[in-house]
C-alpha positions as protocol buffer text, in pm:
chain_id: "A"
residue {
  index: 1
  type: MET
  ca { x: 235 y: 1356 z: -1103 }
}
residue {
  index: 2
  type: LYS
  ca { x: 502 y: 1106 z: -1003 }
}
residue {
  index: 3
  type: THR
  ca { x: 418 y: 810 z: -780 }
}
residue {
  index: 4
  type: ARG
  ca { x: 556 y: 663 z: -461 }
}
residue {
  index: 5
  type: LYS
  ca { x: 514 y: 332 z: -281 }
}
residue {
  index: 6
  type: LEU
  ca { x: 350 y: 270 z: 54 }
}
residue {
  index: 7
  type: HIS
  ca { x: 501 y: -78 z: 77 }
}
residue {
  index: 8
  type: ASN
  ca { x: 270 y: -265 z: -163 }
}
residue {
  index: 9
  type: ILE
  ca { x: 50 y: 29 z: -264 }
}
residue {
  index: 10
  type: THR
  ca { x: 133 y: 284 z: -534 }
}
residue {
  index: 11
  type: VAL
  ca { x: 5 y: 638 z: -479 }
}
residue {
  index: 12
  type: SER
  ca { x: 58 y: 985 z: -624 }
}
residue {
  index: 13
  type: GLU
  ca { x: 353 y: 1152 z: -453 }
}
residue {
  index: 14
  type: ILE
  ca { x: 113 y: 1405 z: -298 }
}
residue {
  index: 15
  type: GLY
  ca { x: -222 y: 1288 z: -168 }
}
residue {
  index: 16
  type: MET
  ca { x: -527 y: 1472 z: -41 }
}
residue {
  index: 17
  type: GLY
  ca { x: -657 y: 1486 z: 312 }
}
residue {
  index: 18
  type: CYS
  ca { x: -1035 y: 1519 z: 294 }
}
residue {
  index: 19
  type: MET
  ca { x: -1118 y: 1591 z: 660 }
}
residue {
  index: 20
  type: GLY
  ca { x: -1183 y: 1962 z: 607 }
}
residue {
  index: 21
  type: PHE
  ca { x: -1501 y: 1894 z: 408 }
}
residue {
  index: 22
  type: SER
  ca { x: -1661 y: 1752 z: 723 }
}
residue {
  index: 23
  type: HIS
  ca { x: -1478 y: 1875 z: 1029 }
}
residue {
  index: 24
  type: GLY
  ca { x: -1195 y: 2074 z: 1174 }
}
residue {
  index: 25
  type: TYR
  ca { x: -1178 y: 2405 z: 988 }
}
residue {
  index: 26
  type: GLY
  ca { x: -1490 y: 2598 z: 1075 }
}
residue {
  index: 27
  type: GLU
  ca { x: -1784 y: 2646 z: 838 }
}
residue {
  index: 28
  type: LEU
  ca { x: -1826 y: 2355 z: 600 }
}
residue {
  index: 29
  type: PRO
  ca { x: -1856 y: 2388 z: 224 }
}
residue {
  index: 30
  type: THR
  ca { x: -2154 y: 2230 z: 49 }
}
residue {
  index: 31
  type: GLU
  ca { x: -2129 y: 1863 z: -38 }
}
residue {
  index: 32
  type: ASP
  ca { x: -2142 y: 1946 z: -409 }
}
residue {
  index: 33
  type: TYR
  ca { x: -1844 y: 2180 z: -369 }
}
residue {
  index: 34
  type: ALA
  ca { x: -1650 y: 1911 z: -180 }
}
residue {
  index: 35
  type: VAL
  ca { x: -1724 y: 1648 z: -443 }
}
residue {
  index: 36
  type: GLU
  ca { x: -1614 y: 1886 z: -717 }
}
residue {
  index: 37
  type: ALA
  ca { x: -1292 y: 1960 z: -528 }
}
residue {
  index: 38
  type: ILE
  ca { x: -1203 y: 1592 z: -498 }
}
residue {
  index: 39
  type: ARG
  ca { x: -1272 y: 1537 z: -867 }
}
residue {
  index: 40
  type: LYS
  ca { x: -1059 y: 1836 z: -962 }
}
residue {
  index: 41
  type: ALA
  ca { x: -777 y: 1694 z: -752 }
}
residue {
  index: 42
  type: HIS
  ca { x: -807 y: 1366 z: -939 }
}
residue {
  index: 43
  type: ASP
  ca { x: -803 y: 1548 z: -1272 }
}
residue {
  index: 44
  type: PHE
  ca { x: -479 y: 1715 z: -1159 }
}
residue {
  index: 45
  type: GLY
  ca { x: -320 y: 1375 z: -1101 }
}
residue {
  index: 46
  type: CYS
  ca { x: -392 y: 1296 z: -737 }
}
residue {
  index: 47
  type: THR
  ca { x: -471 y: 929 z: -684 }
}
residue {
  index: 48
  type: PHE
  ca { x: -453 y: 910 z: -304 }
}
residue {
  index: 49
  type: PHE
  ca { x: -747 y: 1023 z: -90 }
}
residue {
  index: 50
  type: ASP
  ca { x: -756 y: 1007 z: 289 }
}
residue {
  index: 51
  type: THR
  ca { x: -1064 y: 999 z: 511 }
}
residue {
  index: 52
  type: ALA
  ca { x: -1184 y: 841 z: 838 }
}
residue {
  index: 53
  type: GLU
  ca { x: -1502 y: 707 z: 991 }
}
residue {
  index: 54
  type: VAL
  ca { x: -1495 y: 974 z: 1261 }
}
residue {
  index: 55
  type: TYR
  ca { x: -1474 y: 1278 z: 1033 }
}
residue {
  index: 56
  type: GLY
  ca { x: -1807 y: 1453 z: 1064 }
}
residue {
  index: 57
  type: PRO
  ca { x: -1953 y: 1778 z: 1195 }
}
residue {
  index: 58
  type: ASN
  ca { x: -1823 y: 1810 z: 1552 }
}
residue {
  index: 59
  type: LEU
  ca { x: -1727 y: 1441 z: 1526 }
}
residue {
  index: 60
  type: SER
  ca { x: -2093 y: 1355 z: 1578 }
}
residue {
  index: 61
  type: GLU
  ca { x: -2189 y: 1213 z: 1237 }
}
residue {
  index: 62
  type: THR
  ca { x: -1989 y: 897 z: 1176 }
}
residue {
  index: 63
  type: GLY
  ca { x: -1924 y: 833 z: 808 }
}
residue {
  index: 64
  type: HIS
  ca { x: -2003 y: 1187 z: 690 }
}
residue {
  index: 65
  type: ASN
  ca { x: -1668 y: 1239 z: 518 }
}
residue {
  index: 66
  type: GLU
  ca { x: -1653 y: 884 z: 385 }
}
residue {
  index: 67
  type: ARG
  ca { x: -1985 y: 934 z: 208 }
}
residue {
  index: 68
  type: ILE
  ca { x: -1858 y: 1252 z: 40 }
}
residue {
  index: 69
  type: VAL
  ca { x: -1538 y: 1080 z: -74 }
}
residue {
  index: 70
  type: GLY
  ca { x: -1728 y: 773 z: -192 }
}
residue {
  index: 71
  type: ARG
  ca { x: -1964 y: 984 z: -401 }
}
residue {
  index: 72
  type: ALA
  ca { x: -1678 y: 1187 z: -548 }
}
residue {
  index: 73
  type: ILE
  ca { x: -1466 y: 894 z: -665 }
}
residue {
  index: 74
  type: ALA
  ca { x: -1749 y: 664 z: -775 }
}
residue {
  index: 75
  type: ASP
  ca { x: -1668 y: 696 z: -1146 }
}
residue {
  index: 76
  type: PHE
  ca { x: -1298 y: 620 z: -1101 }
}
residue {
  index: 77
  type: ARG
  ca { x: -1287 y: 407 z: -786 }
}
residue {
  index: 78
  type: ASP
  ca { x: -1040 y: 149 z: -918 }
}
residue {
  index: 79
  type: ASP
  ca { x: -801 y: 421 z: -1036 }
}
residue {
  index: 80
  type: VAL
  ca { x: -743 y: 565 z: -690 }
}
residue {
  index: 81
  type: VAL
  ca { x: -621 y: 461 z: -349 }
}
residue {
  index: 82
  type: LEU
  ca { x: -870 y: 505 z: -65 }
}
residue {
  index: 83
  type: ALA
  ca { x: -743 y: 526 z: 290 }
}
residue {
  index: 84
  type: THR
  ca { x: -976 y: 535 z: 587 }
}
residue {
  index: 85
  type: LYS
  ca { x: -935 y: 493 z: 960 }
}
residue {
  index: 86
  type: PHE
  ca { x: -1105 y: 334 z: 1260 }
}
residue {
  index: 87
  type: PHE
  ca { x: -1074 y: 338 z: 1637 }
}
residue {
  index: 88
  type: ILE
  ca { x: -1185 y: 62 z: 1872 }
}
residue {
  index: 89
  type: THR
  ca { x: -1215 y: 17 z: 2247 }
}
residue {
  index: 90
  type: ALA
  ca { x: -1182 y: -282 z: 2476 }
}
residue {
  index: 91
  type: GLU
  ca { x: -1552 y: -249 z: 2557 }
}
residue {
  index: 92
  type: GLU
  ca { x: -1643 y: -299 z: 2192 }
}
residue {
  index: 93
  type: VAL
  ca { x: -1415 y: -601 z: 2165 }
}
residue {
  index: 94
  type: LYS
  ca { x: -1573 y: -759 z: 2472 }
}
residue {
  index: 95
  type: LYS
  ca { x: -1920 y: -704 z: 2327 }
}
residue {
  index: 96
  type: ASP
  ca { x: -1831 y: -836 z: 1979 }
}
residue {
  index: 97
  type: GLY
  ca { x: -1628 y: -1129 z: 2107 }
}
residue {
  index: 98
  type: SER
  ca { x: -1303 y: -1060 z: 1924 }
}
residue {
  index: 99
  type: VAL
  ca { x: -1078 y: -786 z: 1791 }
}
residue {
  index: 100
  type: LEU
  ca { x: -1134 y: -917 z: 1438 }
}
residue {
  index: 101
  type: GLY
  ca { x: -1510 y: -901 z: 1486 }
}
residue {
  index: 102
  type: THR
  ca { x: -1497 y: -541 z: 1603 }
}
residue {
  index: 103
  type: ILE
  ca { x: -1265 y: -426 z: 1326 }
}
residue {
  index: 104
  type: THR
  ca { x: -1474 y: -607 z: 1065 }
}
residue {
  index: 105
  type: ARG
  ca { x: -1787 y: -430 z: 1188 }
}
residue {
  index: 106
  type: HIS
  ca { x: -1616 y: -92 z: 1159 }
}
residue {
  index: 107
  type: LEU
  ca { x: -1476 y: -178 z: 816 }
}
residue {
  index: 108
  type: GLU
  ca { x: -1813 y: -290 z: 681 }
}
residue {
  index: 109
  type: ALA
  ca { x: -1969 y: 39 z: 790 }
}
residue {
  index: 110
  type: SER
  ca { x: -1690 y: 237 z: 622 }
}
residue {
  index: 111
  type: LEU
  ca { x: -1713 y: 40 z: 299 }
}
residue {
  index: 112
  type: LYS
  ca { x: -2087 y: 103 z: 286 }
}
residue {
  index: 113
  type: CYS
  ca { x: -2028 y: 477 z: 325 }
}
residue {
  index: 114
  type: LEU
  ca { x: -1750 y: 473 z: 66 }
}
residue {
  index: 115
  type: ASN
  ca { x: -1969 y: 272 z: -172 }
}
residue {
  index: 116
  type: THR
  ca { x: -1695 y: 18 z: -238 }
}
residue {
  index: 117
  type: ASN
  ca { x: -1618 y: -342 z: -148 }
}
residue {
  index: 118
  type: TYR
  ca { x: -1258 y: -292 z: -41 }
}
residue {
  index: 119
  type: ALA
  ca { x: -1031 y: -35 z: 121 }
}
residue {
  index: 120
  type: ASP
  ca { x: -683 y: 11 z: -15 }
}
residue {
  index: 121
  type: LEU
  ca { x: -535 y: 125 z: 315 }
}
residue {
  index: 122
  type: TYR
  ca { x: -697 y: 79 z: 656 }
}
residue {
  index: 123
  type: TYR
  ca { x: -546 y: 263 z: 952 }
}
residue {
  index: 124
  type: LEU
  ca { x: -584 y: 229 z: 1324 }
}
residue {
  index: 125
  type: HIS
  ca { x: -658 y: 596 z: 1390 }
}
residue {
  index: 126
  type: ARG
  ca { x: -520 y: 604 z: 1743 }
}
residue {
  index: 127
  type: ILE
  ca { x: -369 y: 338 z: 1966 }
}
residue {
  index: 128
  type: SER
  ca { x: -602 y: 208 z: 2236 }
}
residue {
  index: 129
  type: PRO
  ca { x: -402 y: 124 z: 2549 }
}
residue {
  index: 130
  type: ASP
  ca { x: -651 y: -153 z: 2629 }
}
residue {
  index: 131
  type: VAL
  ca { x: -631 y: -335 z: 2292 }
}
residue {
  index: 132
  type: PRO
  ca { x: -288 y: -488 z: 2220 }
}
residue {
  index: 133
  type: VAL
  ca { x: -151 y: -371 z: 1887 }
}
residue {
  index: 134
  type: GLU
  ca { x: -41 y: -728 z: 1815 }
}
residue {
  index: 135
  type: GLU
  ca { x: -406 y: -835 z: 1813 }
}
residue {
  index: 136
  type: ILE
  ca { x: -488 y: -548 z: 1577 }
}
residue {
  index: 137
  type: ALA
  ca { x: -209 y: -666 z: 1345 }
}
residue {
  index: 138
  type: GLU
  ca { x: -335 y: -1025 z: 1348 }
}
residue {
  index: 139
  type: ALA
  ca { x: -684 y: -907 z: 1254 }
}
residue {
  index: 140
  type: MET
  ca { x: -542 y: -694 z: 973 }
}
residue {
  index: 141
  type: SER
  ca { x: -355 y: -994 z: 838 }
}
residue {
  index: 142
  type: THR
  ca { x: -685 y: -1181 z: 815 }
}
residue {
  index: 143
  type: LEU
  ca { x: -858 y: -891 z: 640 }
}
residue {
  index: 144
  type: ILE
  ca { x: -573 y: -868 z: 388 }
}
residue {
  index: 145
  type: SER
  ca { x: -600 y: -1240 z: 317 }
}
residue {
  index: 146
  type: GLU
  ca { x: -975 y: -1195 z: 263 }
}
residue {
  index: 147
  type: GLU
  ca { x: -895 y: -914 z: 15 }
}
residue {
  index: 148
  type: VAL
  ca { x: -1125 y: -661 z: 181 }
}
residue {
  index: 149
  type: ILE
  ca { x: -822 y: -441 z: 247 }
}
residue {
  index: 150
  type: ARG
  ca { x: -498 y: -422 z: 48 }
}
residue {
  index: 151
  type: GLY
  ca { x: -278 y: -294 z: 329 }
}
residue {
  index: 152
  type: TRP
  ca { x: -293 y: -151 z: 675 }
}
residue {
  index: 153
  type: GLY
  ca { x: -140 y: 125 z: 879 }
}
residue {
  index: 154
  type: LEU
  ca { x: -108 y: 302 z: 1211 }
}
residue {
  index: 155
  type: SER
  ca { x: -154 y: 668 z: 1294 }
}
residue {
  index: 156
  type: MET
  ca { x: 41 y: 872 z: 1549 }
}
residue {
  index: 157
  type: VAL
  ca { x: 267 y: 594 z: 1671 }
}
residue {
  index: 158
  type: ASN
  ca { x: 625 y: 572 z: 1789 }
}
residue {
  index: 159
  type: ALA
  ca { x: 888 y: 333 z: 1657 }
}
residue {
  index: 160
  type: GLU
  ca { x: 846 y: 83 z: 1941 }
}
residue {
  index: 161
  type: ILE
  ca { x: 473 y: 30 z: 1877 }
}
residue {
  index: 162
  type: LEU
  ca { x: 533 y: 24 z: 1503 }
}
residue {
  index: 163
  type: ASP
  ca { x: 792 y: -249 z: 1539 }
}
residue {
  index: 164
  type: ARG
  ca { x: 562 y: -462 z: 1755 }
}
residue {
  index: 165
  type: ALA
  ca { x: 288 y: -437 z: 1494 }
}
residue {
  index: 166
  type: ASN
  ca { x: 513 y: -484 z: 1194 }
}
residue {
  index: 167
  type: LYS
  ca { x: 651 y: -811 z: 1331 }
}
residue {
  index: 168
  type: ILE
  ca { x: 301 y: -958 z: 1316 }
}
residue {
  index: 169
  type: CYS
  ca { x: 179 y: -818 z: 982 }
}
residue {
  index: 170
  type: HIS
  ca { x: 381 y: -594 z: 753 }
}
residue {
  index: 171
  type: VAL
  ca { x: 264 y: -236 z: 790 }
}
residue {
  index: 172
  type: SER
  ca { x: 205 y: -52 z: 462 }
}
residue {
  index: 173
  type: ALA
  ca { x: 207 y: 300 z: 602 }
}
residue {
  index: 174
  type: VAL
  ca { x: 238 y: 512 z: 912 }
}
residue {
  index: 175
  type: GLN
  ca { x: 37 y: 834 z: 920 }
}
residue {
  index: 176
  type: ASN
  ca { x: 193 y: 1080 z: 1162 }
}
residue {
  index: 177
  type: ILE
  ca { x: 209 y: 1456 z: 1182 }
}
residue {
  index: 178
  type: TYR
  ca { x: 511 y: 1591 z: 998 }
}
residue {
  index: 179
  type: SER
  ca { x: 614 y: 1930 z: 868 }
}
residue {
  index: 180
  type: MET
  ca { x: 897 y: 2180 z: 894 }
}
residue {
  index: 181
  type: MET
  ca { x: 750 y: 2268 z: 1233 }
}
residue {
  index: 182
  type: ASP
  ca { x: 699 y: 1912 z: 1362 }
}
residue {
  index: 183
  type: ARG
  ca { x: 1009 y: 1701 z: 1297 }
}
residue {
  index: 184
  type: ASP
  ca { x: 1031 y: 1465 z: 1596 }
}
residue {
  index: 185
  type: TYR
  ca { x: 955 y: 1160 z: 1380 }
}
residue {
  index: 186
  type: GLU
  ca { x: 1274 y: 1216 z: 1184 }
}
residue {
  index: 187
  type: LYS
  ca { x: 1459 y: 1067 z: 1483 }
}
residue {
  index: 188
  type: ALA
  ca { x: 1322 y: 712 z: 1484 }
}
residue {
  index: 189
  type: VAL
  ca { x: 995 y: 653 z: 1298 }
}
residue {
  index: 190
  type: ILE
  ca { x: 1096 y: 772 z: 952 }
}
residue {
  index: 191
  type: PRO
  ca { x: 1430 y: 584 z: 967 }
}
residue {
  index: 192
  type: TYR
  ca { x: 1239 y: 270 z: 1072 }
}
residue {
  index: 193
  type: CYS
  ca { x: 1002 y: 315 z: 778 }
}
residue {
  index: 194
  type: MET
  ca { x: 1291 y: 359 z: 536 }
}
residue {
  index: 195
  type: LYS
  ca { x: 1466 y: 47 z: 668 }
}
residue {
  index: 196
  type: ASN
  ca { x: 1153 y: -169 z: 662 }
}
residue {
  index: 197
  type: ASP
  ca { x: 982 y: -65 z: 338 }
}
residue {
  index: 198
  type: ILE
  ca { x: 697 y: 123 z: 506 }
}
residue {
  index: 199
  type: GLY
  ca { x: 549 y: 442 z: 369 }
}
residue {
  index: 200
  type: PHE
  ca { x: 530 y: 751 z: 590 }
}
residue {
  index: 201
  type: VAL
  ca { x: 217 y: 956 z: 521 }
}
residue {
  index: 202
  type: ALA
  ca { x: 257 y: 1309 z: 653 }
}
residue {
  index: 203
  type: PHE
  ca { x: -60 y: 1475 z: 776 }
}
residue {
  index: 204
  type: SER
  ca { x: -68 y: 1848 z: 845 }
}
residue {
  index: 205
  type: PRO
  ca { x: 241 y: 1891 z: 623 }
}
residue {
  index: 206
  type: THR
  ca { x: 189 y: 2268 z: 600 }
}
residue {
  index: 207
  type: ALA
  ca { x: 144 y: 2290 z: 980 }
}
residue {
  index: 208
  type: SER
  ca { x: -232 y: 2346 z: 972 }
}
residue {
  index: 209
  type: GLY
  ca { x: -181 y: 2609 z: 706 }
}
residue {
  index: 210
  type: TYR
  ca { x: 71 y: 2819 z: 898 }
}
residue {
  index: 211
  type: LEU
  ca { x: 346 y: 2753 z: 645 }
}
residue {
  index: 212
  type: SER
  ca { x: 128 y: 2897 z: 368 }
}
residue {
  index: 213
  type: GLY
  ca { x: 187 y: 3240 z: 516 }
}
residue {
  index: 214
  type: LYS
  ca { x: -185 y: 3308 z: 502 }
}
residue {
  index: 215
  type: VAL
  ca { x: -232 y: 3298 z: 880 }
}
residue {
  index: 216
  type: ASN
  ca { x: -143 y: 3602 z: 1089 }
}
residue {
  index: 217
  type: ALA
  ca { x: -169 y: 3709 z: 1452 }
}
residue {
  index: 218
  type: ASP
  ca { x: -516 y: 3853 z: 1394 }
}
residue {
  index: 219
  type: THR
  ca { x: -663 y: 3542 z: 1229 }
}
residue {
  index: 220
  type: LYS
  ca { x: -972 y: 3415 z: 1410 }
}
residue {
  index: 221
  type: PHE
  ca { x: -1055 y: 3044 z: 1421 }
}
residue {
  index: 222
  type: GLU
  ca { x: -1428 y: 2983 z: 1446 }
}
residue {
  index: 223
  type: GLY
  ca { x: -1656 y: 2688 z: 1520 }
}
residue {
  index: 224
  type: ASP
  ca { x: -1489 y: 2347 z: 1535 }
}
residue {
  index: 225
  type: ASP
  ca { x: -1163 y: 2475 z: 1382 }
}
residue {
  index: 226
  type: VAL
  ca { x: -893 y: 2251 z: 1533 }
}
residue {
  index: 227
  type: ARG
  ca { x: -641 y: 2532 z: 1504 }
}
residue {
  index: 228
  type: LYS
  ca { x: -789 y: 2676 z: 1823 }
}
residue {
  index: 229
  type: TRP
  ca { x: -602 y: 2394 z: 2001 }
}
residue {
  index: 230
  type: VAL
  ca { x: -284 y: 2393 z: 1789 }
}
residue {
  index: 231
  type: PRO
  ca { x: -1 y: 2547 z: 1996 }
}
residue {
  index: 232
  type: GLN
  ca { x: 169 y: 2691 z: 1687 }
}
residue {
  index: 233
  type: MET
  ca { x: -147 y: 2887 z: 1613 }
}
residue {
  index: 234
  type: LYS
  ca { x: -143 y: 3079 z: 1939 }
}
residue {
  index: 235
  type: ARG
  ca { x: -93 y: 3447 z: 1870 }
}
residue {
  index: 236
  type: GLU
  ca { x: 244 y: 3466 z: 2040 }
}
residue {
  index: 237
  type: ASN
  ca { x: 375 y: 3167 z: 1847 }
}
residue {
  index: 238
  type: ILE
  ca { x: 242 y: 3292 z: 1513 }
}
residue {
  index: 239
  type: ILE
  ca { x: 453 y: 3602 z: 1571 }
}
residue {
  index: 240
  type: ALA
  ca { x: 758 y: 3417 z: 1709 }
}
residue {
  index: 241
  type: ASN
  ca { x: 772 y: 3175 z: 1413 }
}
residue {
  index: 242
  type: GLN
  ca { x: 789 y: 3452 z: 1153 }
}
residue {
  index: 243
  type: PRO
  ca { x: 1158 y: 3376 z: 1071 }
}
residue {
  index: 244
  type: LEU
  ca { x: 1048 y: 3043 z: 925 }
}
residue {
  index: 245
  type: LEU
  ca { x: 800 y: 3216 z: 696 }
}
residue {
  index: 246
  type: ASP
  ca { x: 1071 y: 3457 z: 589 }
}
residue {
  index: 247
  type: VAL
  ca { x: 1292 y: 3167 z: 478 }
}
residue {
  index: 248
  type: LEU
  ca { x: 1004 y: 3008 z: 288 }
}
residue {
  index: 249
  type: LYS
  ca { x: 915 y: 3336 z: 118 }
}
residue {
  index: 250
  type: ASP
  ca { x: 1273 y: 3379 z: 0 }
}
residue {
  index: 251
  type: PHE
  ca { x: 1278 y: 3035 z: -162 }
}
residue {
  index: 252
  type: ALA
  ca { x: 925 y: 3076 z: -297 }
}
residue {
  index: 253
  type: ASP
  ca { x: 1021 y: 3397 z: -474 }
}
residue {
  index: 254
  type: ARG
  ca { x: 1328 y: 3233 z: -624 }
}
residue {
  index: 255
  type: LYS
  ca { x: 1137 y: 2927 z: -745 }
}
residue {
  index: 256
  type: ASN
  ca { x: 825 y: 3110 z: -862 }
}
residue {
  index: 257
  type: ALA
  ca { x: 627 y: 2906 z: -614 }
}
residue {
  index: 258
  type: THR
  ca { x: 427 y: 2956 z: -295 }
}
residue {
  index: 259
  type: ASN
  ca { x: 539 y: 2911 z: 64 }
}
residue {
  index: 260
  type: ALA
  ca { x: 327 y: 2597 z: 100 }
}
residue {
  index: 261
  type: GLN
  ca { x: 468 y: 2448 z: -219 }
}
residue {
  index: 262
  type: ILE
  ca { x: 825 y: 2498 z: -96 }
}
residue {
  index: 263
  type: SER
  ca { x: 742 y: 2327 z: 234 }
}
residue {
  index: 264
  type: LEU
  ca { x: 598 y: 2027 z: 49 }
}
residue {
  index: 265
  type: ALA
  ca { x: 879 y: 2013 z: -206 }
}
residue {
  index: 266
  type: TRP
  ca { x: 1125 y: 2009 z: 84 }
}
residue {
  index: 267
  type: MET
  ca { x: 981 y: 1690 z: 237 }
}
residue {
  index: 268
  type: LEU
  ca { x: 949 y: 1520 z: -101 }
}
residue {
  index: 269
  type: LYS
  ca { x: 1319 y: 1589 z: -161 }
}
residue {
  index: 270
  type: LYS
  ca { x: 1422 y: 1486 z: 190 }
}
residue {
  index: 271
  type: TYR
  ca { x: 1266 y: 1139 z: 210 }
}
residue {
  index: 272
  type: GLU
  ca { x: 1156 y: 906 z: -69 }
}
residue {
  index: 273
  type: CYS
  ca { x: 924 y: 718 z: 167 }
}
residue {
  index: 274
  type: VAL
  ca { x: 725 y: 1030 z: 263 }
}
residue {
  index: 275
  type: VAL
  ca { x: 390 y: 1113 z: 100 }
}
residue {
  index: 276
  type: PRO
  ca { x: 230 y: 1436 z: 225 }
}
residue {
  index: 277
  type: ILE
  ca { x: -149 y: 1463 z: 235 }
}
residue {
  index: 278
  type: PRO
  ca { x: -224 y: 1834 z: 270 }
}
residue {
  index: 279
  type: GLY
  ca { x: -585 y: 1904 z: 348 }
}
residue {
  index: 280
  type: SER
  ca { x: -802 y: 2203 z: 267 }
}
residue {
  index: 281
  type: LYS
  ca { x: -1166 y: 2282 z: 205 }
}
residue {
  index: 282
  type: ASN
  ca { x: -1073 y: 2541 z: -57 }
}
residue {
  index: 283
  type: GLN
  ca { x: -1044 y: 2423 z: -418 }
}
residue {
  index: 284
  type: GLY
  ca { x: -777 y: 2676 z: -509 }
}
residue {
  index: 285
  type: ARG
  ca { x: -561 y: 2585 z: -211 }
}
residue {
  index: 286
  type: ILE
  ca { x: -600 y: 2214 z: -288 }
}
residue {
  index: 287
  type: LEU
  ca { x: -468 y: 2259 z: -642 }
}
residue {
  index: 288
  type: GLU
  ca { x: -191 y: 2488 z: -516 }
}
residue {
  index: 289
  type: ASN
  ca { x: -74 y: 2216 z: -275 }
}
residue {
  index: 290
  type: LEU
  ca { x: -83 y: 1948 z: -543 }
}
residue {
  index: 291
  type: GLY
  ca { x: 117 y: 2182 z: -765 }
}
residue {
  index: 292
  type: ALA
  ca { x: 414 y: 2133 z: -532 }
}
residue {
  index: 293
  type: CYS
  ca { x: 491 y: 1827 z: -744 }
}
residue {
  index: 294
  type: ASN
  ca { x: 618 y: 2070 z: -1008 }
}
residue {
  index: 295
  type: VAL
  ca { x: 858 y: 2246 z: -770 }
}
residue {
  index: 296
  type: VAL
  ca { x: 1193 y: 2069 z: -773 }
}
residue {
  index: 297
  type: LEU
  ca { x: 1470 y: 2169 z: -533 }
}
residue {
  index: 298
  type: SER
  ca { x: 1824 y: 2110 z: -655 }
}
residue {
  index: 299
  type: ASP
  ca { x: 2073 y: 1944 z: -422 }
}
residue {
  index: 300
  type: GLU
  ca { x: 2230 y: 2284 z: -359 }
}
residue {
  index: 301
  type: GLU
  ca { x: 1895 y: 2451 z: -289 }
}
residue {
  index: 302
  type: PHE
  ca { x: 1791 y: 2172 z: -56 }
}
residue {
  index: 303
  type: LYS
  ca { x: 2120 y: 2197 z: 136 }
}
residue {
  index: 304
  type: GLU
  ca { x: 2078 y: 2572 z: 168 }
}
residue {
  index: 305
  type: LEU
  ca { x: 1720 y: 2530 z: 290 }
}
residue {
  index: 306
  type: GLU
  ca { x: 1819 y: 2264 z: 543 }
}
residue {
  index: 307
  type: GLU
  ca { x: 2093 y: 2487 z: 679 }
}
residue {
  index: 308
  type: ALA
  ca { x: 1850 y: 2777 z: 713 }
}
residue {
  index: 309
  type: LEU
  ca { x: 1595 y: 2560 z: 893 }
}
residue {
  index: 310
  type: GLY
  ca { x: 1864 y: 2436 z: 1131 }
}
residue {
  index: 311
  type: LYS
  ca { x: 1916 y: 2790 z: 1256 }
}
residue {
  index: 312
  type: ILE
  ca { x: 1549 y: 2850 z: 1336 }
}
residue {
  index: 313
  type: THR
  ca { x: 1383 y: 2779 z: 1671 }
}
residue {
  index: 314
  type: ILE
  ca { x: 1023 y: 2661 z: 1640 }
}
residue {
  index: 315
  type: HIS
  ca { x: 781 y: 2795 z: 1900 }
}
residue {
  index: 316
  type: GLY
  ca { x: 485 y: 2574 z: 1995 }
}
residue {
  index: 317
  type: SER
  ca { x: 467 y: 2197 z: 1951 }
}
residue {
  index: 318
  type: ARG
  ca { x: 215 y: 1924 z: 1874 }
}
residue {
  index: 319
  type: LYS
  ca { x: 393 y: 1638 z: 2050 }
}
residue {
  index: 320
  type: ASP
  ca { x: 90 y: 1511 z: 2243 }
}
residue {
  index: 321
  type: ILE
  ca { x: -23 y: 1198 z: 2056 }
}
residue {
  index: 322
  type: ASN
  ca { x: -315 y: 1142 z: 2296 }
}
residue {
  index: 323
  type: SER
  ca { x: -509 y: 1447 z: 2185 }
}
residue {
  index: 324
  type: PRO
  ca { x: -879 y: 1484 z: 2275 }
}
residue {
  index: 325
  type: ARG
  ca { x: -1114 y: 1349 z: 2010 }
}
residue {
  index: 326
  type: GLU
  ca { x: -1220 y: 1698 z: 1908 }
}
residue {
  index: 327
  type: TYR
  ca { x: -856 y: 1757 z: 1815 }
}
residue {
  index: 328
  type: ILE
  ca { x: -825 y: 1449 z: 1591 }
}
residue {
  index: 329
  type: ASP
  ca { x: -677 y: 1496 z: 1245 }
}
């Protein structure tokens, strides 16, 4: 697999979102199955694994996903890039005495779960309106200088907040939602990233699996499956967005690929700064997504696909960046 840069950090051009092993997509696989899946992804060529302190069953078991990832990559830790995320509140900062103190406490807990002494990429999972992002950036600068993190990032931010943070400490990556169905960040955030040598990590790049074509109007989402709250997964929108699947199927047939692979190949072709991190709890689907690295769109094919997408109206949107915690990706 080819590599890309998240500012100072080199990663495989497609990474792996690990949330589904702990939260968000209904019944969980066994830990052994999850560990095996991560190792198979690494064997395929994936060197970029994404987790978060909050990923756990019903968001109640902090560190659950980090422990799985840490166990899975133990034998090749220094050959991969680990990204994890934290969230802090003003109340915590007041109790700890400083933003740096609070972030350090969260980081130490994550590193213990991951069984490592450094994180490659440390994200602020969501912006707290009561903790200035400039103070977050200053703390990150200190942690980078102490070599306990290699770079830092922000998740679900706009260009204005990103600029404020980046002026204090260079941001390595932004992790925002991005897919053929969610393209708002093409307007300002991705151009800012391109101009300022910042990676853009796309989560939910297959639109929570809709672009795979495996979801239909009769699909039921059980348990803590976040797709119960995703507007595009409402029955009426699943039906209304069928023209997009038709376009993907046409290209997939021509390229001997799958719908999901075409959607991932499209974003890899479109922006050099973008690194998608599709997530799944199914080993076969994980390897299918990573296989998008072998699907190359020619300039003519990409132009044709872009023109087709431009004629399609997307029904349902995930624009709300202040989602409830049970809806966190």
